[in-house]
C-alpha positions as CSV (number, residue, x, y, z in Angstrom):
1,M,0.0,0.0,0.0
2,A,1.3,3.5,-0.9
3,S,2.2,5.8,2.0
4,P,0.0,8.9,2.7
5,S,2.7,11.1,1.2
6,R,3.0,8.9,-1.9
7,R,-0.8,8.9,-2.3
8,E,-0.9,12.7,-2.2
9,F,1.9,12.8,-4.7
10,L,-0.1,10.5,-7.1
11,K,-3.2,12.5,-6.6
12,R,-1.4,15.7,-7.5
13,S,0.3,14.1,-10.5
14,A,-3.1,12.9,-11.8
15,A,-4.6,16.4,-11.3
16,D,-1.7,18.0,-13.1
17,A,-2.0,15.6,-16.0
18,A,-5.7,16.3,-16.2
19,L,-5.1,20.0,-16.3
20,L,-2.4,19.7,-19.0
21,A,-4.8,17.7,-21.1
22,L,-7.3,20.5,-20.8
23,L,-4.8,23.3,-21.7
24,P,-5.0,22.9,-25.5
25,G,-8.8,23.3,-25.3
26,I,-8.4,26.3,-23.0
27,A,-5.9,27.8,-25.4
28,R,-8.2,27.3,-28.3
29,Q,-11.0,28.9,-26.5
30,V,-8.9,32.0,-25.7
31,A,-7.5,32.2,-29.2
32,A,-11.0,31.9,-30.6
33,S,-11.8,35.5,-29.7
34,P,-11.2,37.0,-33.1
35,L,-7.9,39.0,-33.4
36,G,-7.2,38.2,-29.8
37,I,-9.5,41.1,-28.8
38,P,-12.3,40.8,-26.3
39,I,-15.7,40.4,-28.0
40,G,-17.6,43.7,-27.7
41,S,-21.1,44.9,-27.8
42,Q,-22.5,48.3,-28.7
43,T,-25.1,49.1,-26.1
44,Y,-27.5,51.2,-28.3
45,P,-29.7,48.2,-29.2
46,H,-30.1,47.6,-25.4
47,R,-30.7,51.2,-24.5
48,K,-34.1,50.6,-23.0
49,R,-32.5,48.7,-20.1
50,I,-30.1,51.5,-19.6
51,A,-32.9,54.1,-19.7
52,D,-34.7,51.9,-17.1
53,G,-31.8,52.0,-14.7
54,D,-30.6,48.5,-15.4
55,L,-27.0,49.1,-16.6
56,A,-25.7,46.6,-14.0
57,G,-28.1,43.9,-15.1
58,L,-27.2,44.5,-18.7
59,C,-23.5,44.3,-17.9
60,R,-24.0,41.0,-15.9
61,D,-25.9,39.5,-18.9
62,L,-23.3,40.6,-21.5
63,A,-20.5,39.3,-19.4
64,A,-22.3,36.0,-19.0
65,L,-22.4,35.7,-22.8
66,G,-18.7,36.2,-23.1
67,V,-18.6,39.9,-23.9
68,G,-15.5,41.6,-22.6
69,S,-16.0,45.2,-23.7
70,V,-18.8,47.6,-24.5
71,E,-19.3,50.7,-26.5
72,L,-21.6,53.3,-24.9
73,C,-23.4,56.4,-26.2
74,S,-22.8,59.6,-24.4
75,P,-25.3,61.1,-21.9
76,A,-26.4,63.5,-24.7
77,Y,-28.4,60.5,-26.0
78,E,-31.7,60.6,-24.1
79,E,-31.6,56.9,-23.1
80,F,-28.1,57.3,-21.7
81,V,-28.5,60.3,-19.5
82,S,-28.2,58.2,-16.4
83,L,-24.6,57.5,-17.2
84,A,-23.6,61.2,-16.8
85,D,-21.4,60.2,-13.8
86,G,-18.5,58.7,-15.7
87,K,-16.7,57.4,-12.6
88,R,-19.8,55.7,-11.2
89,T,-20.5,54.2,-14.6
90,R,-17.0,52.9,-15.0
91,K,-17.2,51.2,-11.6
92,I,-20.4,49.4,-12.6
93,L,-18.7,48.2,-15.8
94,E,-15.5,47.1,-14.0
95,D,-17.5,45.3,-11.3
96,H,-18.7,43.0,-14.1
97,G,-15.3,42.6,-15.8
98,L,-16.1,44.9,-18.7
99,A,-14.0,47.6,-20.3
100,C,-15.3,50.6,-22.3
101,P,-12.7,51.8,-24.8
102,S,-15.1,53.7,-27.0
103,A,-18.4,55.7,-27.2
104,H,-20.6,57.5,-29.7
105,F,-21.2,61.2,-29.2
106,E,-23.7,63.6,-30.9
107,L,-21.9,65.8,-33.4
108,E,-23.5,68.9,-31.9
109,E,-22.0,67.8,-28.6
110,L,-18.5,67.6,-30.1
111,R,-19.0,71.0,-31.6
112,T,-20.2,72.8,-28.6
113,R,-19.2,70.8,-25.5
114,Q,-16.2,68.8,-26.5
115,P,-14.1,69.5,-23.3
116,Q,-17.0,68.1,-21.2
117,A,-17.4,65.1,-23.5
118,I,-13.6,64.4,-23.3
119,A,-13.7,64.6,-19.5
120,W,-16.5,62.1,-19.4
121,A,-14.6,59.8,-21.7
122,H,-11.5,60.1,-19.5
123,D,-13.6,59.2,-16.4
124,L,-14.7,56.0,-18.1
125,G,-11.1,55.1,-19.2
126,M,-11.9,55.5,-22.9
127,T,-9.3,56.1,-25.6
128,Q,-11.7,56.5,-28.6
129,M,-14.5,59.0,-29.4
130,G,-16.7,58.9,-32.4
131,T,-19.9,60.1,-34.0
132,A,-22.4,58.3,-36.2
133,S,-22.4,60.7,-39.1
134,L,-21.2,64.1,-40.2
135,D,-23.7,66.9,-40.7
136,G,-23.9,67.6,-44.4
137,E,-26.9,68.3,-46.5
138,V,-28.1,65.4,-48.6
139,K,-30.9,65.7,-51.2
140,D,-32.1,62.7,-53.2
141,G,-29.0,60.8,-52.1
142,T,-26.5,63.3,-53.3
143,T,-24.5,66.1,-51.7
144,T,-22.0,68.7,-52.9
145,M,-18.2,68.8,-52.7
146,D,-18.3,72.0,-50.8
147,A,-20.5,70.3,-48.1
148,V,-18.1,67.3,-47.9
149,K,-15.0,69.6,-47.6
150,R,-16.7,71.7,-44.9
151,A,-17.7,68.6,-43.0
152,A,-14.2,67.1,-43.3
153,D,-12.5,70.3,-42.2
154,E,-14.7,70.6,-39.1
155,Y,-14.1,67.0,-38.1
156,N,-10.4,67.3,-38.6
157,R,-10.5,70.2,-36.1
158,I,-12.5,68.1,-33.7
159,G,-10.0,65.2,-34.1
160,E,-7.1,67.6,-33.5
161,A,-8.6,68.7,-30.2
162,A,-9.3,65.1,-29.2
163,A,-5.7,64.1,-30.0
164,K,-4.4,66.8,-27.7
165,A,-6.4,65.3,-24.9
166,G,-5.1,61.8,-25.6
167,M,-8.2,60.6,-27.5
168,Q,-8.5,59.0,-31.0
169,Q,-11.5,60.5,-32.9
170,F,-13.3,58.2,-35.3
171,L,-16.1,58.3,-37.8
172,H,-18.9,55.8,-38.4
173,D,-20.8,55.6,-41.7
174,E,-24.5,56.6,-41.8
175,R,-26.7,58.8,-44.0
176,F,-24.2,61.5,-45.1
177,E,-21.3,59.1,-45.7
178,M,-23.6,56.9,-47.9
179,S,-24.5,59.8,-50.2
180,K,-22.9,60.5,-53.6
181,V,-20.8,63.5,-54.5
182,D,-19.7,64.2,-58.1
183,G,-20.5,60.6,-59.0
184,R,-18.4,59.2,-56.2
185,L,-19.3,57.7,-52.8
186,T,-19.0,60.4,-50.1
187,Y,-17.4,57.9,-47.8
188,E,-14.5,57.4,-50.1
189,V,-14.0,61.1,-50.6
190,L,-14.0,61.6,-46.8
191,L,-11.3,58.9,-46.5
192,E,-9.1,61.2,-48.7
193,L,-10.0,64.5,-46.9
194,L,-9.9,63.4,-43.3
195,D,-6.4,63.4,-41.7
196,P,-5.5,59.7,-41.2
197,K,-3.8,60.5,-37.8
198,L,-6.6,62.6,-36.4
199,V,-9.6,60.6,-37.6
200,K,-9.9,56.9,-37.9
201,M,-12.9,55.0,-39.3
202,Q,-15.4,52.6,-37.7
203,F,-16.9,50.3,-40.3
204,Q,-20.6,49.4,-40.1
205,M,-21.2,46.0,-41.6
206,S,-24.9,46.6,-42.2
207,A,-23.9,49.5,-44.5
208,M,-22.1,47.2,-46.9
209,R,-24.8,47.4,-49.6
210,A,-24.3,51.2,-49.8
211,V,-20.7,51.6,-48.8
212,G,-19.1,48.5,-50.2
213,D,-16.9,45.5,-49.2
214,P,-15.0,46.0,-45.9
215,V,-12.2,43.7,-47.1
216,G,-11.6,46.1,-50.0
217,Y,-11.5,49.1,-47.6
218,F,-9.3,47.5,-45.0
219,T,-6.7,46.5,-47.7
220,K,-6.8,49.7,-49.7
221,Y,-6.6,51.9,-46.6
222,P,-4.2,50.1,-44.1
223,G,-4.3,51.5,-40.6
224,R,-7.3,53.8,-41.2
225,F,-9.9,51.7,-39.4
226,I,-10.0,51.5,-35.6
227,S,-13.1,49.5,-35.1
228,M,-16.1,47.7,-36.5
229,H,-19.8,47.4,-35.8
230,L,-20.9,43.8,-36.5
231,Q,-24.2,42.8,-37.9
232,G,-25.1,39.7,-39.9
233,V,-25.5,40.6,-43.6
234,D,-27.1,38.2,-46.1
235,L,-26.1,39.6,-49.5
236,N,-28.3,36.9,-51.1
237,A,-31.4,38.3,-49.5
238,P,-33.7,40.7,-51.4
239,A,-32.4,44.3,-51.5
240,P,-34.2,47.0,-49.3
241,G,-37.5,48.0,-50.8
242,S,-38.2,44.6,-52.3
243,G,-40.1,43.2,-49.4
244,P,-43.8,42.3,-49.2
245,P,-46.4,45.1,-49.3
246,G,-46.5,46.9,-46.0
247,S,-43.0,45.8,-44.9
248,G,-41.3,49.0,-45.9
249,G,-38.7,46.9,-47.5
250,R,-37.3,45.8,-44.1
251,R,-35.6,42.5,-43.7
252,A,-35.5,40.5,-40.5
253,G,-32.1,40.7,-38.8
254,V,-29.6,37.9,-39.1
255,A,-26.9,36.9,-36.7
256,V,-23.2,37.1,-37.4
257,G,-22.2,33.7,-38.8
258,K,-25.7,32.9,-40.0
259,D,-25.3,35.2,-43.0
260,S,-23.5,35.1,-46.3
261,L,-20.2,36.9,-45.2
262,D,-16.8,35.3,-45.0
263,W,-16.0,36.5,-41.4
264,A,-12.6,34.8,-41.3
265,K,-11.6,36.8,-44.4
266,I,-13.1,40.0,-42.9
267,F,-11.2,39.7,-39.7
268,A,-8.0,38.8,-41.5
269,A,-8.3,42.0,-43.5
270,A,-9.2,43.9,-40.4
271,R,-5.7,43.3,-39.1
272,T,-4.4,45.3,-42.1
273,G,-7.1,47.9,-41.6
274,G,-5.8,48.5,-38.1
275,V,-8.9,47.4,-36.2
276,K,-8.5,47.5,-32.4
277,N,-12.1,46.9,-31.3
278,Y,-15.3,45.3,-32.7
279,F,-18.8,45.5,-31.3
280,V,-21.8,43.4,-32.1
281,E,-24.7,45.9,-32.6
282,Q,-27.8,43.8,-32.7
283,S,-31.0,42.9,-30.8
284,W,-30.5,40.8,-27.7
285,D,-31.5,37.5,-29.4
286,L,-29.1,38.2,-32.3
287,T,-26.4,39.3,-29.9
288,V,-26.6,36.0,-28.1
289,Q,-26.2,34.1,-31.4
290,S,-23.5,36.4,-32.8
291,V,-21.3,36.2,-29.7
292,G,-21.7,32.5,-29.6
293,Y,-20.4,32.3,-33.2
294,L,-17.5,34.8,-32.6
295,K,-16.3,32.6,-29.7
296,T,-15.8,29.7,-32.2
297,L,-14.2,31.8,-35.0
298,A,-10.5,31.4,-35.3
299,A,-9.3,34.6,-36.9
């Protein structure tokens, strides 16, 4: 019969062997977070919970899914006004193991109250500040080159002030960026007019039909993209406006990984693009499915 000390040694050896056997699987699970970056979630689709005072509950549920970072909207957004105390908000996030590297701000807020916006971002530990769209007049899907230049000049100045405060300004792609100017896509012209050091870009996957292929952008403009908003996009589905009568052309959302996109290819190109963060921006049910897929994606 083995002595007590030998029995303990054998038990420890067996436990160590079992742990070593698990390590490859653990390593694969860690590596499965695309780009080695924590999976993120933009909180705008879940804004009702924040407006109802349930930020802590939302953080708990996101962390349970496997989300490691969130992107907020500033208190200038009506549903986010309860987050005005940046230090308190940061503690709630950190109590649930979440980081907040980034947020969206209203353009008017950046024009008129940028120092206060920067102070709030600092309190939350952010390094990136962005806005959804620049404010240029669009009529029938087109704008003017003067309007694009004015918008770019203004946003470069905003980006310069942010840089002096240690923040990286970025631009999303919504209505103005999707317009046409002199026969070209406004988004492409802005990439030429915005200072690549002062303003990075945040690519919105659901804008692909209007803006184009993210892989092409990431490879053509290396280092210009700091983050992505992830939505499932089924390019084989009918285009907007072709839905049944009364639908308004809307299509039901689809989860990341249950669409027609080559996500491994997108993430590979995102390295070249300079992407530092990515945030699922979908309803709760689709967020659950999308995060589950991203946890299995080796990229």
